[in-house]
N, C-alpha and C positions, 0 to 999 in steps of 0.2 A: 755395489750392485752391478750385475752383468747387464749387457744390452738386452739379452733375452728376457731377463726378469723385468727390466724396464718396459719392454714392449708388452709383456703380459699384463703389467699393471695398467698400461695406458689403454688397453682394449676395453670398450664400454660394455663389459659383460658381467660386471659385479652386481650382486643382488642387494648387498647391504647399503652401499652408497653409490648410485649410478653416476656416470659422467655428469658433472654439474655445471662447469663453467670454464671459460678461459678468460682470465682477467689481465688487462694490460695497463702498464704505466708507460711513461715516455721512454724508459730505458729497458723494459723487460715485459715478459708475460708469464703468468702462473697458470699451470694446468692442474685442476683439482680432480683427482680420481680416487675413489675408494677412501681409504684412510690416509692417503699420501698426497703431497703437493709437489709439483715439479716446476722449478723456476728457471726460465730461459732468459739469457741476456740478448737484447737486440743488437745487431751490428750497426750501431749508430755512432756518430761523432758530433758532440755538442760543444766542443772546445774544452769545456771543463772535464769531459770524459771522452774517451775514444775506445769503443768496443769493436772496431771494424775488423780487427785481426782475431782469428779463432784462438790463437795461443793466448792472447790477452784475456779473452772471455774465460778460458780455462783457468788461468791464474786467479782471476777475480772470483770465480766460483769457489775455488778452494779457500781463498782468503775469506770469503763471506761465511763459509762454514766455520772456519777457525775463530773468527771474530765473534760471531753470534753465539757460539758455545759459551762465551763468557757469561751471558745472561740467561741462555736457554739451552743448556747442554744436552737435554734429552730430545729436543725438537729437531735439531739439525743432524741428519743421518749421514750425509756424505755427498759425493759428486758422482753422477753417472755420465758415461760417454754415450753420445748418440751417433750411430753409424748409418751411412747411406746404403742404397741398394748394392753398391760395389764393395761393401764391407769396410770402407774407410771411415774414420772418425770425422764427422762434419760439425759437431757442436757438443755442448755440455749442459747438464742440468744440475742444479742444486736440488737434492732430495730432502724433503722435510716431512715430519708428521703433520697431518692435516688438523687444523684447529677449527672448532665449531664456530660458524659465523655468528650465531646468536650471542656468543660470549665476547665478541669484539667490544672493546671499551667504547668505540664510537657508536655502536648499536645500542649499548646500554645507556649512554648519555642521551641519545635521541629518544629512547623509551622512557626517560625520566626515572631510571632505576636509582635506588639509594646507593651512593658511591663514596660517601665520606670516608669509610674505613679503607676502601680500595685506594683512594687517592693518598691517604696517609701511608699505606703499604708501599705504593710506588715511590713516594718521596724517600722513604727509608731505604728501599732497594737501590735507588739511584745515588743517594748519599754514600751508601756503603760501596757501591760500584766505583764511584769517583775516588773515594778514600783509598782504595786498593789499586786504582788504575795506574797504568804506566805513565811515568814522567821522565823528563830529560830535557837537555838544552834545545834539541830540535823541536820537541813538542811544545815547550814553554814559549819558544819564539813565535808560535802561531797565535799567542794571546796578546801580542803587542798591539798598540794603537795602530801602527802602520799596517800590520798584517790584516787587521779587521777592516781598516779603510780600503785595503786592496781588494778584499772580498766584496765589499759593497760596490766598489767601482767596477769590478768585473761583472757583477749582476746588472749594474746600470747599463753597461755597454751591451749586455745580452738582451735587455728588454727595450733598448732604445728604438730598434726597428718596429716595435709594436705601439709606439706612441701615436696617439691620434685615432687609431682604429681598433685597438684592443684596450689600451690604457689611456686614461685621460692625461693629456700632455701637461696640463697645469698641476694635476696631482703629482705626477712623476717629477716635475721640476721642483715642487715644494719638498718632496721626499729627499731629493738629492741635496737641496740647500740645508735642510735640517740635519741631515747626517753629517755633512761636511762641517757644519757649525759645532755640533756636539763633539765630534772627534778632534777638531782642531784645538779645543781647550782642555782635553781630558787625558793627555799623555801620562800624567802622574797617576791617574786612577788605574789605567791598564798596567803600568809598571808595578804598582802595588799588588795587583792581582797576580802578576807573574811572580813577584818576589815571595808571595805567601803561598805558593804552590797550588793555585786555583786552576791551572791549565793542565789538562789531562787527556789521555787517549780515551775518548768517550764513545758515545753511541752515534751521535751526529745526525740522526734522522728520526727522532722520537715522535711518532704520530699515533693517535688513538686508534687508527685502523689496524695498526700492527701490534697492538697489545691485547692479550686475551685474558679475561678474568676467570680463572679456573678454580676448582675447589682447593687445589694445592697452592694457590697463590697466583699473582699476575705473571704471565709469560710475555716477555718483551722480545720482539723479533726485529729483523730487518734493519740492522745498523748500516751506516754508510761505509762501504768497503772499498770503493774504487779510488779514493784519494786520502792518503794518510793525513795530509795537511788539513783537509776539511773536517776530519774526525778529531783533530787535535784542538780542543775547545775548552773554554772556561766551563766549569761544571754548571754554573748558572745559565749560561748560553744553552747548554745541552737540555736542561730541564725546561727552559723557557719555550723550546719548540713544542713540547706537549702542552704547556700552559696556554700557548697561543692557539693550538689546535682545539683545545677545550673551549676557549672563548669563541672560536669560529663556529663550533657546533652548538652554540647558544648557551653555554654554561660558564660564563666568565668567573662566577663564584668558585667553581671547581678549580679553574686555573689559578686564581688567587690563593686558594687553600693549598694547592700543590706547592707553590712558591714559598708560602709561609712555613709549611712543614719541612720543605727542603732546607730553608734557611736555618730552621731549628736543628735538624739532624746533622747538617754540615757545618754548623756554627759560622754561617756566612753573613758578614756585616754589610753586604752590598747596599749601596744607596738606592732608593726607588728609581732614580733616573737610569741606572744601569739595567735594572729589571726591564723598564720600558724600552730601552734601546735594544736589548736582546730579543724581546717580544717583537719589536718592529723588524729586526733583521730576519727573524724566522718567518714572519708573515711575508716579507718581500721575497725570500727564497721560494715560497710557495706561489707567489705571484709570477715569478720567473718560470717555474715549472708549468703553471697553467698557460703561460704564453707559448711555451714550447709545445705543449699538447695542442694548442690551437694551430700552430704551424704544421702539425702532423694531421690536421683535418678534423680535429674535435672542436667544432664551432661552439659547443656549450661551454668550453673552457674560458671564453672571453669574459663571461659574467663572473666566473670564479676569480679570474685574474683581477678584475676590478674590485671585487669584494676584499681580496687580500691586500690590494694597494690601499684601500680605504682604512683597513685595519692597521697597516703599516703607518699611515699618516697619523691616525689617532694616537698611537703609542709614541711616535716621535714628538708630537705636540705635548703630550702629557709628560714626556721625559726631558723637556727643556730645562736646563739649569738656570736658575734665576737668582738675582741679587735684589732683594726687596728692601727698600729704604722706607722705614716707618718713622715719620718725624712729626713734630708739633711742640707746642709750648708745654710747660709743666701742667699736669692734671688734665691734659687734653684727651687722655684715654689712649695714648700711643702705646704704652707698655702693655696694657690689657689687650689691645688689638694685635700687637706684634706677637704676643704669646699665643693668641687664638689662631692666627695665621700659621705659625710654626706647627702647632698641634694638628691643624687640618691638613697641611701639606707634607707633614713628616720632615720639616726643614729644621735646620740648626738656628737657634736664636742666640744672637750676641747683643748684650745690652751695654750701652756706654757707661751707665751708672756702675754696673758691676765691674767692668773692665777698668774703669778709672780707679776704683778703690783697690782692685787687685794689683795694679801697677804701683800704687802707693804703699802696698804691703799691709793693708788693714782689711778686716772682714767687711763684706758687703753690707751687713746689717748695722754696722757701727755708724753713728751719725758723724758727719764731717762738715757740718754747716759752717759757712763762712760768709763774709760779705760778697757782694757781686764781683765776680772775676778775681777773687782772692783764694788763698789756700790751695785746694786741689783744683780750683776752677780758674786759675790764671790762663792767659792765652797760650802760654808755652805748654802747660800740662794738658790743656784741652787738645792742642795739636798732637801731643804725644799719644793721648787716648785714641783720637781718631785714626792716627797712623797704625796703632796696634789693632784696632777694629778692622781696618782695611787689610792688614797683613794676615790676620786670622781668616778673614773672609776669603782672601785669594787662595789660601791653601785649601780651604774646604771646597770652594767652587771647582778647583782643578781636580778634586777627588770626586766630583759629581754630586756634591751636596748643595741643594738650594739653601741660601742663607737669608735670614731676616735680621737686618740691622736696626736696632731700636736706639735712636738718638734724637736730639732736637733738629739736626740738619738745618740750623739757621743760616750757616755760611754757604754761599755759592761755591767758594773754593773747595770746601769739604765735599760738596756734592760732585764737583768735577773730579776730585781724587777717587771717589767711589765709582764714578762712571768709567774711569781709566781701569780700575780693577775689573769691572765687567767686560770691558773691551779686551783686556789681556787674556781673560779666561773664556772669551767667546760665550759670555752669559748675558741673558736679558736683564736689564736694569729697570726696575719698576718702582717709581717714587710715589709714596702715599703720604699725604699731609692730613693730620688729624686736626679737627677744629670743633670747638664747642663754645657756646656763649660764656662771657666772663663770669656771669653769676654761677654757671654750672661748675666751671673750673675752681672758683673760689670756694664753693661748697665742698667740692671734693677734697681740696687741700685742708680744709678745716676738720674734716672727719676721717681722712684715711689713716690707716694704721698698718704697721709692718711693711712700710715702703722703704726701699733702699735709696730713694731719691732724697736729696738734701734741699730741694727747692722750697722756698717760702713764698708767700704772696708778694712780698717786696721784690724778691729776685725775679719772680715771674713777670712782674710789671716792667722791670728793667730789661729783661730779655725781649719782651714784646716790642720795645723801641729799637731793637737792633736785629731785625730779621730781614735777610735779603729776599727779594722776590723769588718765587719758585714756580714759574709759569708752567713747567711741564709736569708738575705733580698732580695727581688725582686727589681731590679733596674728599675726605671722609667725614661726614657729620656724625659726631660721637656723643651727642647729648642723649641719645636713646639707649636702648639696651645693647649689651655686648653682641648679641646675635645680629641686631640691626647693623652695627658697624662691620661685623664680619661679612655679612651678606653684600654690603656695598663693596668691600675690598675684593671679595672673590669675583665680583662682576668685572673688576678691572684686571684681575689676574688671569681670568679665562679658565 
């Protein structure tokens, strides 16, 4: 497009769609004229980007067009030069087809429009986009634990000047602590994501404001173009940006649906903790942007920054990796409770009874009853069983999986070993002790069927005489219903 054509388009003399608005972000402005939109880069330097040189803005404009044509080839028309009165080029504009405001995904969400099919379409589009996206050593390296930690720390440094007057200092401090804790113990998780090809040249800035739901399907615009490293992301991280934005707009159920469909279409087995971590990361990115907008004079941005920070904190708390010890004597209800907790949290359940028989090479359902501390229940074989439980738990925790360990946990030494696993993987250890009256446990042992436990009433009585104090455990009264026990446990789990 020539300069004269551009000037003709910018004159507010069109009758079909008059000059409507100039819309600004912290790094640019968009001029809407007729059926076209013109995007200008501001000459700003925020550290993570520097647009102060015209030549840089020109390069970024051309790059923006090329990258966005991957998802919206008919929307991005090209780059126009802007000339001053002396005829010299002074700036550049990305030229785009204008999209109808009323079809923005954000507007449709706010209006309560039915969007289930649209969300499924978006998940499918992004899964296909990531499947065919560019990969390579330089891109994959950006998915490492250390690279992600570096991004977080960069953002922390950029928002620190806003502590106390824009962001609540206590909230910001807890965010930093939870991020450091999660990433410290999860190197194996991110290494596996890299190894399995999950890191891709993605979109990098997937927001509901930049998605338009048209008859021909969703149009996804405005990818992150100014930094290749920031666009090199885990596909889940990419989609989590939009899921977070949908939650902020008041539709967390649409965000959850997007992630579920994306997991289906991309065959992604990511643990819930990683989803929460990426949701938190994307919320904090927007908190940082709101802080920058505030520094540019937009005082309404302070409230938005605080909202994003609270959203960040909620997901970091929800994404904490936990090692949950569920203990108690035979028939105390510990296995029932452990199973219910694992189902509710999407956690992995490891049962000592099952692992013990697996190590012995016999089916879990086969009876292996013996006298107290005989057969499979000698001190040596019990130590072997608990060591294997801890080994498996450590591997799972390092991969971001919350683990529920179902065992008696009578020995203080065994509990210390489990606590060491939690410490090594930077995971919260939460001990739960199940208790019910002896009459209740005796009745359960007399009537239970299809149990893999070999405990008898006599063994239970012997075990009860050899239980080390467990003062830090939360006691769960299990004589009531399964739901009663679960409610108590969830109260301690938060």
